[in-house]
N, C-alpha and C positions, 0 to 999 in steps of 0.2 A: 416254253417254260420260262417264266419271268419271276425274279426275286427283286423286291424293292425294300426300302426302308420300312415301309408299313407291313411287310411280311418277310423278315429276314430269315425266318424258319418256316418253310412251307409244311414242314412237320416239325413239332416241337421236340428237341431231345429231352429226355427225362434224366434227372440226376441220378436216379436209381440204376438206369441202364449204364451210365458212365461209371458209377461205383462198381458195378459187376464186371467192368472190362478194362481196369486200370493197366493190366499187363499188356492187353492188345494195343493200348494207347502208344505204347513205345515199341513193342515187338513188331507190329504190323505196319509201322510208319515208313514212309519213303521220304527221301530228301527233295524238297522242292526248290530251294535256293541255297547256295553255298556262300560263304563269305569271300569277299575278293582278296582277303589276306588270311593266311593260315597261322595266326598267332594268338595268344591270349589277349583279350580286349578287342579283337576284330570280330565283327558280328554281321550276320544277315538275320533279321528278325523283326519282332514287334508287327505281326501281320494283322491286316484288316481285310476281310474277304467279302465278296459279293457274287452271286450268280445271277446273270441278266441275259434273257433270251438265249439260254444254252451255253453262254460264254462266261468262264470264270475270270474274275478280276481280283487281284491280290495287290494291296498296297503294303510296303514294308520299309524298314529303315536299315541302312547301311552304316557301319561304324568302324573307325580305326581305334587303336589304343589311346589312352589318355596321353596328351602331349603331341599327338599326331594327327589331330582333327576331330576326334570323337565322332559324333553323329554327322557325317558329311553329306548324306543325300537320303532323300526319300524316293522310292521307286513305285510305279504302278505298272503291273504286268498282266498279260492276258494268257489264257490257256484253254485248250479244247476239253481237257480231261481233269483239271484240278491238280495236276502233278508237274506237267512240263510247261514252264512259263516263258514268255517272251516280253522283254521290257517294251512298254509303249510310252512311258513318261518318266523322266528322271529330273528331279528339281534338287538344288543344293542349298546348303546353309547360307551361301552368299546371296541367294535370291531373297532371302528374308532378313538380311543383316543379322544373322544369328550366329552364336558361337558353336551351337550344336543343334541337330534336330533328333527328336525322339519318334516314338510310334505314331504314325498317322492314322486317321480314322476315315475310311472311304465310305460314301454314302451315295446310293442311287435313290432319288427322291421319287415320290409317287407321281410327280409331273414329268419324269423321265430325264431330269438334269443330274449332273454329277457334282459332288461336293468332296473336297479334301480338307480335312481339318488337321493342321500341322502344328506340332509342339516345338517351340523355338526357345533356345536359351538366350538370354540377354547377355551380351559380351561383358566380360569383367565383373560378373555377378553370379549369385546362386539363383537368380530370378528366371522363371519360365513363363511363357504366355502361349495362347493358342490362336493361330491365324486360319482363316478360311479362304480357300479358293473354290470358285464355282463357275461351271461352264457347261455348254450343251453336251460335249463329249470328253472323254478322258484325255485325249490328245490335246484338247484346247485348254485344259487346266493349266499348262505351262505358260500360257499367255494371259491368264487371269490375274487381276490385281489382288494381292493379299489384303484382307480385312481382319483386324484383330477383334476376335469375338469373346475370348476370355483373357483379360489383360492381366489378371493376378494383381498383386499389390505390393507395397513396400514390406509387407509381413508375410506374404504367402506366395509361393510359386505354384503354378497350375499347369498340368500337362496330362497327356495320355488319355484323351476322352474316349468313352464308349457311348455311342449314340443309338437311341431307338425311337420309333414314333409309335404311340398308342393312341387309343380313341380320344384320350384327353389332351393330346398335344405331344410335343418333343420332350424326350428325357435324356439327360446326360449324366454320366458318372465320370469323375476325374480325379486323379491323384493330386492332392494338395500337400505341399511341404512348407512347414512353418520356417520362417527366416530369422526368428528371434536369436538363435544361436548359430553363429557362422560355422561352428565346427560340428553341427548336428542337423544340417539341412537335408540329410537323407531320410529323416523320419517322414512318414507319410500316413494320411488317412484318405479314405474315399468319400467324396462329397458329392451330393446329388443336386442337379440343377434342372429346371423346366423352361420351356419356351413355347411361343406359339408359331415361331417361324424358323427355328434352328440357327438364329442369329443373335437375338437378344435374350440372355439368359438370366434367370433369377435363381439364386442359391436357396435350396430348401432345407439343407441340413445334413449332417453326417450319415452316411449309409452304413459304414463299417470302420471299426478301429481294430487295432491289434489287441491280442489278449496278453496280458502281463504274465511273464514267466513261461511263455510258450514259444513255438517256432516262428510265430508271426508278430512278436511283441514290438519290434521296431518300426514296422509299417506294413500297410496293406493297400494294394491297388487292383481294382477291378480290371479283369482282362476281357471278359465277355458277360453279357446278361441275356438270359432266356426269359422273356416275359411271359407270364401267364395270360389267360384271356382277359382277366380283369385289370391288367396293368402292373405297375410296380409293387402294389400292395397285395397282389393276388397270392393265394397260398401256393400256387404252382410256379412262381417266380423264383429263379435261382441264379447264381452267378459263380463263375470261376474267378479267383483272385490270386494275385501274387503276393507272397509274404516273406518277410526276413526277421530273424531274431536279433540280429546285431548289425552295426555299421559295417563290420567286415564282410557280411554277406550281400552287400550292395552289389547289384548287377548279376547275382547269382541266385535270385529268388526262386522259390519252388511254388507249386500251385495248390491251393486249397479250395473248397467249396463253401459257399455261404447261401442261405435261404432267406427269403423275405419274411419278416415277422408279421406283416400285415398291418403295421402301425407306423405312419409317418415315414415312410420310405426306408426304414431301417432293416438291416440284414444281421442275422446271427451266423457266425462261423460253425460249420460242422466240427464236432470234437474230433480228436485223434488225428489231425492232419500233420504233415501235408498229404494231399491226395496223390500228387504226381511229381516226379523228379527225374532228372537225367540219370542215366546209368553210369555216367562219367563224372568223376570228382570235379568240382565240388557239388554237383548235383542240379545245376540250374535248369529249370523247365519253366517258362514264363510267357506271358502275352498269349495265351490260347484263345483262338477265336474259332467260330464254327458256322457253318450253313447247313440247315436241315432240308432234306430233299423229299420230293413227293413219293419216292419209292420206300420211304421208311428208314433210310440211312441218313447219317450225318457226316460231313467231311469236316474234320478239324484241322487246324493250322496252329503251329506253336513254335516258339524259339527254345532251343536246347543246347546245352554245353556239349562239345565234342571231345573226344579222348586228347586232342592236342590243346585244348583250352579255348579254342575259338567257338563261336555260336553259329549254328546253322538253323534253317527254317525247315521244319518237317511237317508232313501232312499224313492223315490217316483216315480211312473211311470205316465207320462203325455203325452198327444198329442204333436207331434212336431210342 
């Protein structure tokens, strides 16, 4: 059984199936990765998952509280069952000359190579960029030379990419933060880009913005995208996204659902969100990712707030 970028969902999960099982998303979940520190601001999360030849691969971010290192490492781990993981690769912010690292995006290409897209904070600024590592194996990613593929700009920070390959080429959705107001750089939209090779990207426009006066007004960030057979504008394409209403909810986003409009790569948020939240205050549940399996189930991974305020990485197996 092989999963690749061209088929991240061997069976496509349906939005309606998830909507009918939101309680199970939390109640039936197991803890896959615990934070290395048990304090508020210490996290294991930001998952990106692949299933290749029967082996589960999970990339994620480790973080310490603000002032103590923030996102200090990205890890790629392997598992026989999607629940019990063993670290294979660990890269640090120093490897990229970064002040902090955010959620990585792990990709297994149709050619059988591995890519890790790493979100890197520029020291002494609010700027973010995305670097790419590529190698024949996961273990060899640690020796690969980083190449910047999403540089951002003086006016925009770019991070947290979600990457898919459709019949018409590579597609990427990233959170983009405007830098015009230094006191409000937490604001974010999700922007869509395309590429012929997954390296050189062309921005196509805004996929989703927050809805004024609602739970996601301050910012939205795609966490996973389920492509329909016709690509991003297919009526069956949908996404889970992280949203927050205020700057104070930064790092404690909850999860909503958005559907493709069929026009220009745009999505509309389902009304009545958020869809998913932690049972522990302040309710953070974010960065959900999924792999659809040929037996009709879907394994979800997500980051959630614990009772002690730290964040853990959880997984749950649900019908598609």
